[in-house]
C-alpha positions in Angstrom: 0.0 0.0 -0.1 2.7 2.5 0.9 4.6 1.7 -2.2 1.7 3.1 -4.2 2.4 6.6 -2.7 6.2 6.2 -3.7 5.9 4.7 -7.1 2.7 5.8 -8.6 2.4 9.3 -9.9 -1.3 9.5 -8.8 -0.2 8.1 -5.5 2.4 11.0 -5.1 -0.2 13.6 -5.8 -2.7 12.0 -3.3 0.1 11.8 -0.7 1.0 15.5 -0.9 -2.7 16.4 -1.0 -3.3 14.3 2.3 -0.2 15.6 3.8 -1.2 19.2 3.3 -4.4 18.6 5.3 -2.5 17.3 8.4 -2.3 19.8 11.4 1.2 21.0 12.1 2.5 19.6 8.7 0.2 21.3 6.3 1.7 23.1 3.3 5.0 23.6 5.0 5.7 19.8 5.0 4.0 19.0 1.7 5.9 21.4 -0.5 9.4 19.9 0.3 7.9 16.5 -0.3 6.7 17.6 -3.7 10.1 19.0 -4.5 11.5 15.5 -3.5 9.1 13.8 -5.9 10.3 16.1 -8.7 13.7 14.8 -8.1 12.9 11.1 -7.8 9.9 10.7 -10.1 9.5 11.2 -13.8 6.4 13.2 -14.6 5.7 14.9 -11.2 4.5 18.3 -12.2 5.5 20.8 -9.5 2.9 23.4 -10.4 0.1 20.8 -10.3 1.6 19.6 -7.1 1.5 23.2 -5.6 -2.2 23.6 -6.6 -3.2 20.3 -5.1 -1.3 21.2 -1.9 -3.0 24.5 -1.6 -6.4 23.0 -2.1 -5.7 20.4 0.4 -4.6 23.0 2.9 -7.8 25.0 2.3 -10.3 22.1 2.6 -10.2 21.9 6.4 -10.8 25.7 6.8 -14.7 25.8 6.9 -14.8 22.8 9.3 -12.2 24.4 11.6 -13.9 27.8 11.5 -17.4 26.5 12.3 -16.9 23.4 14.4 -13.4 23.2 15.9 -14.1 25.8 18.6 -17.3 24.1 19.7 -15.7 20.7 19.7 -12.6 21.9 21.7 -14.9 23.7 24.3 -17.0 20.5 24.6 -14.0 18.2 25.0 -11.8 20.4 27.2 -13.0 18.8 30.4 -13.4 15.2 29.2 -11.1 12.7 30.9 -9.1 11.2 28.0 -9.1 14.0 25.5 -9.3 17.0 27.8 -5.6 17.8 27.9 -5.2 17.7 24.1 -8.4 19.7 23.6 -7.2 22.4 26.1 -3.8 22.6 24.5 -5.5 23.3 21.0 -7.9 25.7 22.5 -5.3 27.6 24.4 -3.0 27.7 21.3 -5.9 29.2 19.2 -6.7 31.7 21.9 -3.1 32.8 22.2 -2.8 33.0 18.5 -6.0 35.1 18.4 -4.9 37.5 21.2 -1.4 38.0 19.6 -3.1 38.8 16.3 -5.4 41.2 17.9 -2.7 42.9 20.0 -0.4 43.4 17.1 -2.8 44.2 14.3 -5.2 46.8 15.6 -7.3 47.7 12.6 -5.4 45.5 10.2 -6.6 42.3 11.6 -7.1 40.6 8.3 -3.6 41.5 7.0 -2.2 40.2 10.3 -4.0 37.0 9.8 -2.6 36.7 6.3 0.9 37.2 7.5 0.3 34.9 10.5 -0.6 32.1 8.2 1.8 33.1 5.4 5.1 33.2 7.3 6.1 29.6 7.6 7.2 29.1 11.2 6.0 26.3 13.5 2.4 26.7 14.7 1.3 29.5 12.3 -0.4 27.6 9.5 -4.0 27.6 8.2 -5.3 25.4 11.0 -4.0 27.8 13.8 -5.0 30.8 11.8 -8.5 29.6 11.0 -9.0 28.6 14.7 -7.8 32.0 15.9 -10.2 33.7 13.5 -13.0 31.5 14.8 -12.1 32.3 18.4 -12.0 36.0 17.6 -15.4 35.8 15.9 -13.9 37.3 12.8 -16.0 37.5 9.6 -15.9 34.1 7.8 -15.5 35.3 4.2 -12.8 37.9 5.0 -11.0 35.3 7.2 -11.0 32.8 4.4 -9.6 35.3 1.9 -6.9 36.2 4.5 -6.0 32.5 5.1 -6.0 31.7 1.3 -3.6 34.7 0.9 -1.5 33.4 3.7 -1.5 29.9 2.1 -0.3 31.5 -1.2 2.4 33.4 0.6 3.6 30.4 2.6 3.6 28.2 -0.6 5.8 30.8 -2.3 8.3 31.0 0.6 8.3 27.3 1.0 8.8 26.8 -2.7 11.8 29.1 -2.8 13.3 27.5 0.3 12.7 24.0 -1.1 14.1 25.0 -4.4 17.3 26.4 -3.0 17.7 23.6 -0.7 17.2 20.9 -3.2 19.4 22.7 -5.8 22.2 23.0 -3.2 21.9 19.3 -2.3 21.8 18.2 -5.9 24.7 20.5 -6.7 26.8 19.1 -3.8 25.8 15.5 -4.4 25.7 15.6 -8.2 
């Protein structure tokens, strides 16, 4: 089963698509994998890979915005899941407060930059959760997060390209 994701071109696209939906990994982890596939696979189209990754990173957004906060608040005092749910809720609240403090009137631009600058813990999942916790407008939040995904994809693409070029140059 796992060989399907390594050897099949369709499997590689499915793999980066699914990887881009995973919290904490998201686009930041899927883009370098896509660059790796271009080096090891014939026929992997990086532009198509980027589009698939961006779409995969966007799919969870409405679910996070409308349901994650309710689910986290419901589960924060449950015996087995409470610790993790509290962690997620606290992370979203801290992200939201940080955005509000630094942004002032430019909250949506701050959200775009929060999602777009690829450092740990600042992806589409956290940004969307923060927007939900802050009761931000859904449509404006989605546009800001999509802009952040595009920015993060560009930054990660450049970093991945430079890194893989350096590795191939040294090894090749």
